[in-house]
N, C-alpha and C positions, 0 to 999 in steps of 0.2 A: 402321542406327542410328548416330548420331554422339554421341560423348561428348567433353565439354570439361572440362579441369581447372579446379577451383574451390577457392579457399581458403575454409576455414570461418572466417568472421570473427565469428561469434557469440561473445560473451564466455564464457569457461570459468570456472566457479567450482567449486571443490572443496568438500569437507566434507559431512557428513551432517546428519541432523536430530536429533542427540542433544540432550537437555535441557541447557541451559547451566548452569554453576556459579553459585551465588549470588554476587551482587556483581560479576559479570563485566561490565565496561563496555567490552569490546572492540568490541561491536556499536555502541555509542553513538559510540565514536571513529571507526568506519568511516562512520557517518552524518554526523558532523561534517566529515569529509574531502570530502563532497559540496560544501562551500563553495568548494573549489578550482575548481569549474566556473564560478563567477561571481566572478572575482578583483576586477573593478572595483567591483562592488556591495559586496563585503566590505571592501575597502581604504577606500572612501569612507565606509562606515558607521563603521569604526574611527576614521578621522581626525575625522569630525564628533563622535563620542563623546568623543574626547580634547579637542577644543575646548570642548565643552559642560562637561566635567568641570573643565577649567582655569578656565572662567568661574565655575563653582560654587565652586572653591577660592579665587578671588580676593575674593569678597564679604566673608568674615570679616575679612580684613586691612583693607579699607575701613571696616568697622564699628569696628575698633579705632582707626583714625585719627580717626574722627568722635567716638567717646567720649573718647579722650584729648584731643582738641581742646576738647571741651566742658568736661571736668574741669579742664584746664590753664588755659583762659581764664576759667573761673569763678573760679579762685583768683587769676589775674592781675587780674581786675576788682575783686575784693574788696580786694586790696592797693593798686591804683591809685586806688581811691575813698577811701582813708585820707588823713589830713592829710600834707603833705610830710615833716614831721619823722618821723612814724611809718613812712612809706614808706622813708626812709633807714635807719632803725634796722633794719627787717625785711630790707631788701636787704643791709645789711652782715652781719647775723647769718646769713642763708641763702645769701649769695653770689649774689644775683640782679642782673641787669642790667635796670634799670627801663625804659630806652629800648627794649631788645629786647622786653621784656614788652609795651610799648605798641604796638610794630609788630605783634607776634603777635596782640594783641587786635584791632587795626584790621583784620587780615587774616582774622580768625576766621570771619566769615560767608562770605567767599570760599572758604576751605578747606572749610567745611561744605557749601557749594554744590557744589564739585567732588566731594566725597565722595558726596553724594546722587546727582549725575548719574552718577558712576561705578557706583554700586549699580544704578541704573536701566539703564544701558547693558549691564552684565554680566548683568542679569536678562533683558534682551531677547535678548542673545546666547545665554544659556542656553536660553531658550524656543525660539529659532529653530533652534539646532543639535540640541536634544533632539527637536524635531519631525522634523528631517531624518534623524537616525540611526534614529529609531523607524520612520519610513516606509521607509528603506532596508533595515532589518533585516526588516521585514515582507515587503517585496518579495523579499528574499533567501530567507526561509523559505518563501514561497509557491512560488518557483522550485524550491527543493530538494524540496518536497512534490510538485511536478509531476514532477520527475525520478524520485523514488522510486516514484510511482504508475505512471509509464511503465515503469520497470524491473520492477516487480511484475507489471503486466499482461502485459508481454512474456514474462516468465519463466513465468507461469501459462499463457499461450498455448502455450509451447514444452514444458511439462512433459507427460510421457507419460500415457496413460490410467491406468497403474498407480498414479500419484500421486493422481489424482482419485478413483480407486476407494477410497483410504484416507482421504481428507480431504473434509470436507463443504463445500458451497458457502458456507454462512453464515460459517464460520471464515475462509475466504479473503477474503470481503467485508469482514469486520471489520479484517483486517490491511491491506487496501488503503484503507480509509477511516479508521476510528477510530484505529488504531495510527499511521498516517502523520500524522494530525492531532496526536496527542500529541507526536510527535517534532517536528513543525513548531512547536508552541507553545514547546518548549524552545529550538529554534534561533532563533526569532524574539523570544522574551522572556527565558526563563530563562538562556540562555548569555550574552546581551547584558547582562542584569542582573548575572550573576556577574562578567563582565569589567569592567563599570562599577564594581561594588563593590570589585573588586581594585584598580583604578586609584585610586578615591576613597580607599580605606583606605591604600594605599601613599603617595600624595601627602600625605594628612593627617598620617600618622605622621612623615614627613620634616619637614613644616612645624612640627609640634608639638615635635619634637626640637630643631630650630633655635631655636624660641621659648623653650622651657623644658624642658631635659632631665630635671630632677628630677621635674617634674610628669608628664612623659611616661612615666617609669618606673612611675608609680603604676597606669596603665591597661594596661600591657603584659601582666601575668598574665591579664587577661580574655580576650585573643585566643586562646591555645591551648585554653582551656576551650570557647570558642565553636567552635573548629575540631573538637575531639573530639565535640562534640554534633552537628555537621554530618555527620561521617563515620559516627558511630554510627547516626543516624536514616536516613542514606542506605542503609546496609547492611541495615537492617530493612525499609525501605520498598520497595526494588526488588522482592523476591519477592512482596510483598503486591500491588503493582500488576500484576505479571505474572499472578498468579492471578485478579485482577479482570478482566483482559482475556480470559483463558481462559473465565471464566464468562459474560462478555458475549458471547463467540463462541457459546456454547451457546444463549443467549437468541436471538441472531440466527438461528441455524440452525433452531430450532423455528419462529420467525416466518416465515422464508423457505419452509420446507417446507409450512407450513399455508397460506400464500398461494398457493403453487404447486398445492397439492392441495385447494383450498377446496371444489371440487365434490364430491370424495370425502368430505370431512368432513361436509358438509351431507347428502349422500346417505345416510350411515350414522348421521345424527343424533348425531354424536360431538362436538358443540361443547362440552358440559360437560366431557367427559374431556380434550379438548385444552386447554381453558382451565385446568383443574386442572394439567395437565402444564406449561403455560406459567408458571403461578403458582409451581410448585416451582422452576422455573429462575430466575425473576426474584427470588424470595426468596433463593436462594443467592447471586445477584449482589449483592443488597441487603445481605446479611449481611457479605459481603466489603468492601463500601464502608463500612459502619459500623465494621468492624474497622480499616480504614485511618483513618477519622476519629477513632476512639478513640486510635489510636497517635499521631496528630499533635496531639491535644488536649494531650498532655504536652510537645510540642516548644515551642510558643510561650510558655507560662509559663516554661520554662527560659531561653529566649532573653531575655525581658524581665527576669527575675530577674538574670541576669548583667549586662545593660545597666544596671539600676538600681544594682547594687553598684558598678559603675564610676563612675556619676554621683555617688553618695554619697561615694566616695573623693576625687573631684576637688573636690567642694564643700568638704570638710574641709581637704585639704591646700592647695588654692588660696586659701581664706580665710585660712589661717595665713600664707601668703606675703604676702598683701595687708597683713595686720596688721603683719608684720615689715618691710614696705616694699620687698620684693624683687620685687613683682609689681604692675603698675598695674591699675587697674580695666578699662581698655581691653584690656590683654593677657589678663586673666582672662575677659572677655567673648568675646574672639577664641578663647581656648582652649575655652570652653564651646561655641561654635558649631562649632569643628572637632571637638570631642568628639562632637557630633551626627553628623558624617560618619563617625565610627568606629562608632557604634551603628546608623546606617542600614543598612549591609551586614549587621550582625547581625540586625536586624529583618527583612531580606529573606531570611535563611537559610531560613526556613520555606517560602516560595514557591519558592526555588531548589531546595531538597531535593525538594519535591513534583514540580515540573516535571522535574527530572533523573531522579528515580526512575521516573516514568511513561515518560519518553522512553527510558530505558535498557531497561525491560521491553519497550516497544513495538519498539525497534530490534532487540532479540534476536529477537522474533517475526517481524519483517520479513526479517531476514537468514537466518532459518531457511529461508524460501522461496527467497530469492535464492541461497543456498548449496546447495540441494538438487541432488544429482546426478541428472540426467535419465537414465532407463533407455533412452530412445530419442533419439539425437542424431546429428548428422553426424560422420563421421570427419574428422580433420584434412585428409586427402587425398581427401575425397569428390568424386565426379565429377558433372558436370552432365548430366542426361539430356535430350538435346535432341529426339530423335525416337524414336518407339516403333512397332514393328510389331504388338505385342500378344501375343507368345507368353509364357504364364505357366506356370511349372513349380514344383511342390512336390517337394522331394527329402528323404525321410526326416525330415519335420518333426515335432518333439515340442515341446509348449509347456506351461509351468506358469505360473500367475499369480504364485505366490510361490515363492521358493527353498525346496526341501525339500517342497513340496506335491505332491499327487497330479497326474499329468499330465492336462491337459484334452484334449490331442491326443496321439496316440501313433503315430509312424512313418507319417505321412501322405505319400503320394507319388501325384502325378497331373500331367498336363500339359494345357494348353489351347492349341491352335494359333490363329494370328491369325484372327479372325472367327468362331470357334466359340462355342457356348453350352454352358456347363457348369452343370448343375442340382445343387443339394445338397438332399437329403431326409433326414429323420430325426426322431426324437422330440425333445421338449424336453430340452436338456442333452446332446445328442449331439455338440455342437461345431461346428454349422454357422456360427453367428455368429463364433466364434473364428477359423475359417478365413478368412473375408472380412476380419476385422479385422487379420490379419497382413499382408495384401497391401499396404495403404497405410502399413504400419508404425505402426499405432496401438499395437501391441505388437511386440516383437522375439521371434523364435523362440528357444526354449531350446536345441534341437539341430536339426541339419539346416540347410537353406537354401531360400529362395524366390528364383526367378530371373525376371527380366523381360528377354526377348530375350537370355538367356544371362548376364545380369549380376545378381549378388546384390544384393537391394534395400538391403542394409546398406552397399554400396559406392557408392551414389549419394546425392545430396542429397535430403533429405526433401521440400523444396519442389518440385524438378523431378520427383520421382516422383509426387507427388500431383497435379501439374498435368496429368498424362496419365490420371488415374483419375477417373471420374464415379461418384457414389454416390447412390442413392435408397434411403433408409432406410424401415423399417416405420413408425416414428413420425416424421413430418415436423416439422422445426423451422423455423419462420419467424421473422424478426426484425422488430422495430418499424420501420415505414416503409411505403412503398407496395408494391403488387404488382410494379411494375417493378423497384424496388430489390431485391426478393427474387429475381426471375428473374435479374437481372444481378449477383447476389452474388459469383459467381466471376469475373465480367468487368465491373467497374463502368464501364469505358469503352466498353461495347458500345453500338452505335447503336440507336435505337428500332426500325429495320427488323429488325435481328437479334433483338431481344427479341420482337417480334411474330411473326417467323418461328418462333422456338423455341416460343412459346406455341401457335401454330397446329399445329405438329407434335405437341405434347403434348395436343391437344384441349382447350386451356384458353382459347383466344382468345374463343370465343363467350360463355362465362359471365363472362369478365372484362369484355367490352364491355357486358354487361347491367347492370353497375353504373353509376350516374350519373357517377362520376369515372373509369371505365375503368381504365387501367393506373396511375393516380394514387390509386387507392382504398387507404386505410390498411388494413393487415391486422389490426391490433389486437395485443395482447400474445400472443405465441406463436401467432399466426394464429387468435385466438378468434372472429373475425368470419366465418371461412370454414368450410365443411363439410370432413369428412375427405377426401372424394374431390377437392374443389377444391384442398386443400392438397397432395395427392399429385400432381396434375397440374402445379401450380406447381413442385413439386420436380423433376418430370421435365423441365419446360421449363428449369429451372436447370441440370440436368445436360446437356441437349441443347446449351445455349448454350456450354458448355465444349468441346464437340466432342471428348470423350475417346476414347482408343484402347482403353481397358479400362473396362468397365462393371460395377459391383457393384449388384445389386438385392436388398435384404433384405426379402423377403416383402411386396412393396409393395402388394398388393391384399387383404391378409387382413382389414382392418378396414372394408371398404366392402360395399355391397349388390351383388347380381349384375349389375344394370344398369350401375352405376358401375364395377364390376370389368371388365366387357366394354369400356367406353370406355377405362379406364386400360390394359388389356392391349393394345388396339390402339395406344395411344400408345407403350407399351413396345416393341412389335414394331418400330415405326419407330426408336425409340431404339437398339435392339440391332442393327439392320441394319448389317453390315459391321464390327461391333465385337466384340472378345473380351469375352464376358459371363459373369459368375458370378452365378447366380440362386439365392436361397434361396426355396423354395416349400413351402407347406403342402399345396397341392392339386396332385396329379399332372397334372390336366387342363391346368394352365398351362405344363407343361414337357414335354409329350409329344413335341414335335419337337426337343428338345435334342440336341445332338451327343453329349453324354455326361452320364449321370446318376450322381452319387455317393450311395450310401446309407450314411449315417454311423450308427454305433451305439457309444455309450460312448467317443467320442473316436477311433474307428478306422474305416477304410473297410471296411464289411461286404460291399459289392458295388459294381461299377462296370460301366457299359455303356449301351447304348441302351434305350429303353422295351421293345422286343420282346425283346432279349437278357435283360433283367432279369426279365421275366415268366416266363421259362423257367428262369433260373439262381438267382434270389434269392427265398427264401421270405419274407424281410422285406418286400421290395418288392411281391411279389404280395399279401401280406396287407394292406399299406397301400392298394394299388390296389383290391382287391375290397371292402375296408371302405368306401372313399370312393365306390365305384360303387354299393354298396347304399344309402349315405346319400343319394346323388343321386336314386336311384329312389324312396326313401321321401319325399323332398321333392317330387318330381314328383307322387306319388300324393296 
């Protein structure tokens, strides 16, 4: 056997799965840092947003110029239309230059035209760059969602069986779909809206201060009020949205379980009970959504109240300055337009709070998975298992599913030499399946060790270990796609000749060719279009194609009729030839020729030996054998 050093380059993430503190936005900050993976998109989006915001801020200044031009030249025209004597008297008293007034009046239409064209050009610029940064931000958020789903899927694939034992499929699906979408919406809309609002508000306040400091001071008290409203509702909303996602996960779990077990539901006529159970779940989710809506129904009135108070203050104090002659009508109109840019961000607070609270809750749930410590993972100095002879040894193996729980296996020791067949017999719950689950490291032993060719399975990489192990389970899982795809699942690059050869050895070729589409026949969801025996033979062909050195068979013929069992057993005999095989069997007749039979009882080895030896030395084995023999006789009769 050759071993090659390999660095474990899989990302290591620490942390547990503890419930996060309320208002904790660290997870959201981590999600935002995904933006660094797409710097060009992010920088371009920000630049176009700044250009669009600048265009937006320029328009009120042009409006002031237009209004002041209209008001000024309206007065000029009134004076210049008077008799010359009256013009001179008014010019002397008001200090006016009649010639300059005439020039200004002559150029008024040109000035107005320039102003109007400027408004149109800035409007076009605003529309163009708004479209650009909106498109770029959506592209950025979609890419981040892609990255998050990739990371989630990869993490879920790597998580050990102990994690999946404690977490339902529906909950994981919600986190990879709905939670990621909530986060994407904030990154693509909410965060951009918040950034744009900040730039718009900051730029507006600077312009207002330069235009009229006294009037600007009137609206400044409004801003901290809006800020505290924002923070308060954000702190309240985040746990509400988190609970909503949890309840949605429950709904999805019930839906997923019922769709998967639809035949069982119908067989037991349990549709009304399951519908009632689903109704309770969606009622709970609906109640939480209504609670969120009720909470936010208070937010928007507060925001509009604050905005209206600011507007009323500006109307009063601005009008007073116009009356006193310290503010022109154009300046007041400009101030009013810029004031809108102060209140627009305030009006957007509700949507920003909603998106941010949802995203924060969803980010926490996403990183709960990404931060989960895997019970089974590669060591930093794990070795690559290149070739295997097939010697398997259990040395004083004890296993518990949960720390502090009762041992499922206790002090298991045995060995299998290359090419030997080891059979495992025992009643339900005796630990047979646990033994075979430990070999490919679906779980790690609690005490003791398992050796492959003298190397502890924990010292080699999981990928290289499982590459040399073929598994045929009792309940065959097939994936959507064709029969060929399923046979070549472990070797997608296998040639058609190799796939056909594996199917022929598994006694599957003939029934496959009986289908009109042959190896291109779709198998349906979870292999629903195939019989149990056909699925088992495809599973055997799948294992054969891998050409494994170690073979695990989990009671592969228990759910088929005698004729199909005979066909499958013949295929299994070919599969086991020359390979180290560990076989779980309910029927002794299928393992009479095993090199070694282990009789398990309550997680311990009660007896070990060949068929003949166990008949003489093991009362448990003899009882199983004679009971099955009498059953076979009864069936024959």
